[in-house]
VOBA-1610 file (N, C-alpha, C; in pm, whole numbers, padded with zeros to 5 digits, always signed):
BEGIN
Met+06540+10763+24937Met+06476+10667+24814Met+06422+10534+24866Asn+06296+10499+24823Asn+06243+10391+24872Asn+06258+10270+24783Ser+06215+10161+24808Ser+06239+10039+24748Ser+06159+10045+24607Asn+06055+10114+24591Asn+05996+10138+24461Asn+06073+10217+24369Asp+06139+10315+24430Asp+06236+10406+24338Asp+06351+10318+24283Asn+06422+10220+24388Asn+06510+10150+24336Asn+06456+10052+24224Phe+06340+09986+24239Phe+06293+09902+24117Phe+06276+09975+23998Lys+06235+10107+24008Lys+06221+10182+23889Lys+06349+10196+23808Ile+06469+10222+23907Ile+06600+10261+23842Ile+06648+10137+23788Asn+06622+10022+23866Asn+06687+09900+23812Asn+06610+09851+23679Phe+06485+09867+23677Phe+06402+09853+23546Phe+06462+09927+23436Ala+06482+10041+23462Ala+06542+10141+23344Ala+06685+10095+23283Ile+06758+10052+23400Ile+06900+10011+23356Ile+06893+09865+23296Asp+06790+09778+23319Asp+06788+09654+23244Asp+06774+09687+23108Asp+06841+09607+23045Asp+06862+09600+22869Asp+06927+09732+22822Leu+06988+09813+22932Leu+07068+09906+22865Leu+07195+09850+22804Glu+07207+09879+22674Glu+07323+09827+22609Glu+07432+09931+22567Thr+07544+09888+22585Thr+07653+09954+22538Thr+07700+09954+22397Val+07706+10035+22324Val+07740+10038+22177Val+07872+10047+22163Gly+07946+10139+22230Gly+08103+10142+22212Gly+08126+10296+22268Arg+08259+10315+22241Arg+08328+10448+22300Arg+08384+10498+22174Lys+08379+10631+22154Lys+08452+10716+22054Lys+08497+10848+22100Lys+08638+10888+22095Lys+08676+11008+22148Lys+08643+11040+22287Gly+08625+10921+22372Gly+08588+10936+22509Gly+08448+10974+22530Val+08369+10938+22453Val+08225+10938+22450Val+08158+10799+22457Leu+08081+10787+22556Leu+08017+10649+22567Leu+07886+10648+22504Tyr+07856+10562+22410Tyr+07740+10552+22327Tyr+07655+10418+22375Leu+07530+10467+22416Leu+07442+10345+22480Leu+07312+10369+22407Lys+07230+10245+22408Lys+07093+10234+22361Lys+07018+10180+22478Lys+06888+10227+22475Lys+06791+10165+22560Lys+06657+10210+22523Ala+06576+10116+22491Ala+06438+10141+22440Ala+06346+10130+22537Phe+06218+10194+22525Phe+06096+10181+22631Phe+05990+10152+22545Phe+05921+10041+22590Phe+05790+09989+22527Phe+05672+10030+22600Arg+05685+10077+22704Arg+05558+10120+22797Arg+05516+10263+22813Asn+05422+10307+22840Asn+05380+10439+22880Asn+05478+10512+22981Arg+05515+10436+23077Arg+05589+10483+23178Arg+05744+10511+23139Asp+05777+10611+23102Asp+05915+10633+23050Asp+05998+10685+23156Leu+06107+10613+23185Leu+06199+10640+23290Leu+06336+10699+23249Leu+06324+10801+23146Leu+06458+10853+23087Leu+06525+10943+23203Ile+06454+11014+23290Ile+06527+11100+23388Ile+06607+11006+23491Pro+06540+10904+23554Pro+06612+10826+23650Pro+06733+10760+23584Leu+06710+10724+23441Leu+06818+10643+23385Leu+06936+10736+23358Ile+06902+10872+23317Ile+07021+10975+23288Ile+07080+11002+23428Glu+07004+11009+23544Glu+07063+11035+23665Glu+07159+10936+23704Ser+07139+10809+23663Ser+07228+10690+23704Ser+07354+10700+23648Phe+07374+10779+23520Phe+07489+10793+23443Phe+07593+10861+23532Glu+07531+10976+23597Glu+07632+11077+23661Glu+07720+11153+23556Arg+07664+11168+23438Arg+07763+11244+23346Arg+07665+11330+23264Lys+07719+11432+23188Lys+07628+11486+23093Lys+07595+11379+22977Thr+07460+11417+22938Thr+07405+11315+22845Thr+07335+11384+22725Ile+07369+11338+22597Ile+07294+11379+22493Ile+07207+11272+22445Leu+07073+11302+22447Leu+06970+11197+22435Leu+06909+11214+22281Ile+06928+11112+22220Ile+06867+11089+22076Ile+06742+11009+22099Ser+06623+11075+22061Ser+06497+11008+22088Ser+06416+11019+21942Ile+06351+10888+21937Ile+06250+10879+21825Ile+06120+10822+21872Gly+06014+10831+21812Gly+05886+10789+21888Gly+05813+10858+21976Arg+05869+10957+22022Arg+05805+11047+22150Arg+05767+11179+22066Glu+05651+11223+22099Glu+05590+11330+22077Glu+05675+11458+22105Arg+05670+11566+22056Arg+05727+11687+22075Arg+05690+11746+22220Asn+05553+11725+22263Asn+05506+11768+22389Asn+05585+11703+22510Lys+05654+11583+22480Lys+05701+11497+22574Lys+05809+11566+22629Phe+05885+11664+22567Phe+06004+11727+22594Phe+05989+11869+22617Glu+05859+11919+22613Glu+05834+12070+22654Glu+05906+12112+22779Asn+05884+12038+22887Asn+05939+12078+23022Asn+06036+11967+23074Phe+06110+11906+22978Phe+06184+11803+23014Phe+06344+11871+23030Lys+06381+11901+23139Lys+06503+11974+23178Lys+06573+11897+23286His+06691+11877+23276His+06778+11842+23393His+06922+11870+23365Phe+06991+11921+23470Phe+07127+11967+23458Phe+07233+11869+23397Gln+07174+11731+23382Gln+07290+11644+23330Gln+07243+11621+23176Ile+07156+11696+23127Ile+07120+11690+22976Ile+07190+11779+22910Arg+07286+11759+22826Arg+07341+11851+22758Arg+07258+11905+22628Ser+07201+11794+22568Ser+07105+11818+22447Ser+07001+11692+22433Ile+06906+11736+22376Ile+06785+11645+22334Ile+06794+11661+22190Ile+06808+11540+22114Ile+06786+11550+21973Ile+06687+11469+21929Arg+06559+11523+21892Arg+06441+11441+21871Arg+06445+11413+21717Ile+06417+11290+21674Ile+06410+11255+21520Ile+06253+11290+21486Gly+06217+11383+21417Gly+06081+11410+21403Gly+06056+11429+21235Val+06034+11302+21183Val+06012+11308+21030Val+05916+11402+20996Lys+05811+11433+21065Lys+05710+11527+21011Lys+05737+11675+21060Asp+05820+11700+21140Asp+05849+11815+21202Asp+05976+11896+21111Asn+05976+12019+21110Asn+06084+12078+21071Asn+06216+12075+21138Ala+06322+12047+21063Ala+06462+12017+21130Ala+06494+12164+21180Gly+06591+12145+21293Gly+06654+12262+21328Gly+06622+12277+21483Leu+06695+12401+21535Leu+06686+12410+21680Leu+06549+12448+21715Glu+06490+12363+21827Glu+06357+12364+21865Glu+06340+12456+21999Asn+06422+12437+22101Asn+06419+12485+22224Asn+06567+12536+22274Trp+06577+12623+22361Trp+06716+12650+22421Trp+06679+12693+22556Ser+06763+12640+22663Ser+06754+12669+22812Ser+06893+12719+22848Asp+06891+12872+22858Asp+07012+12923+22909Asp+07063+12901+23046Asp+06954+12864+23136Asp+06994+12825+23279Asp+07047+12693+23291Leu+07043+12613+23202Leu+07075+12469+23202Leu+07184+12444+23092Asp+07202+12537+23017Asp+07289+12534+22895Asp+07253+12404+22815Thr+07130+12380+22788Thr+07072+12269+22715Thr+06995+12314+22595Phe+06995+12246+22498Phe+06913+12277+22372Phe+06852+12163+22319Gln+06738+12163+22251Gln+06643+12065+22193Gln+06658+12096+22033Tyr+06687+11992+21975Tyr+06697+11984+21823Tyr+06624+11890+21763Val+06563+11908+21630Val+06484+11820+21566Val+06571+11792+21448Ser+06586+11650+21420Ser+06657+11601+21311Ser+06566+11518+21230Lys+06585+11515+21101Lys+06496+11437+21003Lys+06553+11307+21010Thr+06672+11259+21025Thr+06718+11110+21032Thr+06798+11083+21141Ile+06807+10964+21174Ile+06898+10913+21254Ile+07026+10942+21230Glu+07077+10938+21102Glu+07207+10957+21071Glu+07256+11104+21109Lys+07163+11205+21080Lys+07207+11342+21111Lys+07201+11367+21265Ala+07099+11291+21332Ala+07116+11304+21474Ala+07239+11256+21545Val+07275+11137+21496Val+07412+11091+21532Val+07543+11182+21513Gln+07528+11225+21391Gln+07638+11320+21347Gln+07641+11446+21441Leu+07527+11503+21476Leu+07511+11608+21567Leu+07564+11593+21694Ala+07508+11461+21752Ala+07535+11429+21876Ala+07678+11412+21891Ala+07767+11349+21777Ala+07899+11332+21795Ala+07991+11458+21801Glu+07930+11561+21708Glu+07997+11707+21714Glu+07966+11786+21848Ile+07875+11770+21917Ile+07861+11829+22050Ile+07888+11749+22169Ala+07920+11637+22154Ala+07953+11572+22291Ala+08103+11590+22305Gln+08113+11588+22448Gln+08260+11616+22500Gln+08294+11484+22570Arg+08443+11500+22579Arg+08497+11381+22647Arg+08431+11358+22787Gly+08381+11222+22812Gly+08317+11201+22942Gly+08167+11187+22919Asp+08111+11251+22813Asp+07960+11247+22782Asp+07910+11104+22765Val+07790+11099+22762Val+07707+10976+22741Val+07614+11021+22615Val+07609+10956+22497Val+07521+10969+22415Val+07416+10833+22432Leu+07281+10865+22457Leu+07186+10757+22470Leu+07093+10780+22355Phe+07074+10683+22282Phe+06969+10659+22176Phe+06865+10585+22250Ser+06752+10639+22250Ser+06635+10588+22310Ser+06518+10588+22225Pro+06486+10500+22147Pro+06361+10494+22084Pro+06240+10455+22158Tyr+06141+10491+22117Tyr+05995+10459+22193Tyr+05901+10413+22098Gly+05827+10291+22122Gly+05733+10237+22034Gly+05705+10090+22046Thr+05658+10023+21934Thr+05646+09877+21948Thr+05773+09822+21940Gln+05768+09683+21973Gln+05902+09610+21959Gln+05949+09599+21810Glu+05861+09601+21716Glu+05894+09592+21571Glu+05963+09739+21535Glu+05910+09855+21565Glu+05962+09988+21543Glu+06086+09984+21614Ile+06088+09946+21717Ile+06210+09985+21796Ile+06344+09883+21743Gln+06314+09762+21705Gln+06406+09689+21631Gln+06454+09745+21504Ser+06360+09799+21447Ser+06411+09861+21297Ser+06515+09993+21335Gln+06457+10067+21425Gln+06538+10189+21474Gln+06674+10148+21521Tyr+06677+10039+21612Tyr+06819+09996+21658Tyr+06896+09956+21534Asp+06842+09884+21433Asp+06914+09852+21314Asp+06974+09958+21246Leu+06906+10053+21215Leu+06949+10184+21160Leu+07043+10257+21252Phe+07030+10260+21366Phe+07133+10337+21461Phe+07264+10244+21444Asp+07252+10119+21461Asp+07366+10034+21474Asp+07445+10048+21329Ser+07369+10060+21201Ser+07423+10063+21087Ser+07505+10205+21074Thr+07433+10319+21134Thr+07483+10433+21131Thr+07621+10437+21198Leu+07620+10397+21325Leu+07745+10378+21394Leu+07863+10337+21324Glu+07819+10200+21256Glu+07921+10131+21182Glu+07975+10209+21080Ser+07902+10291+21010Ser+07936+10381+20901Ser+08040+10486+20954Ile+08019+10529+21069Ile+08123+10621+21117Ile+08240+10570+21197Gly+08263+10433+21198Gly+08382+10363+21245Gly+08363+10309+21374Phe+08255+10267+21419Phe+08244+10196+21547Phe+08273+10048+21519
//
């Protein structure tokens, strides 16, 4: 790993916020404002199975998005049909589309196993991300965080 790779990982970890723990599952949030999305290096740094909840990223962003540490990707797609979108038998990973943050968090909590990480990672402008963070936080509060 060269110094540029270390910078990228440090950049991805900057502003990573711990939201809380529930039933042995760690809930984190980290937004990306730039085109250079560092989700894989960030997920690798956890060294745990991860459930990614994403909003603001297009469907094609996740077409070939596979990693052995990713248990599931739950994409919030208001314009897309909700339901199972993709399944990878070799990695035991599935991708799901949810209509709302509330349903995405509920699904993540159901499939998460003790020791997993649930990462909420919106992508967009600062205003969009703040709005999504507020909704995510209020959703967690409503389920007892």
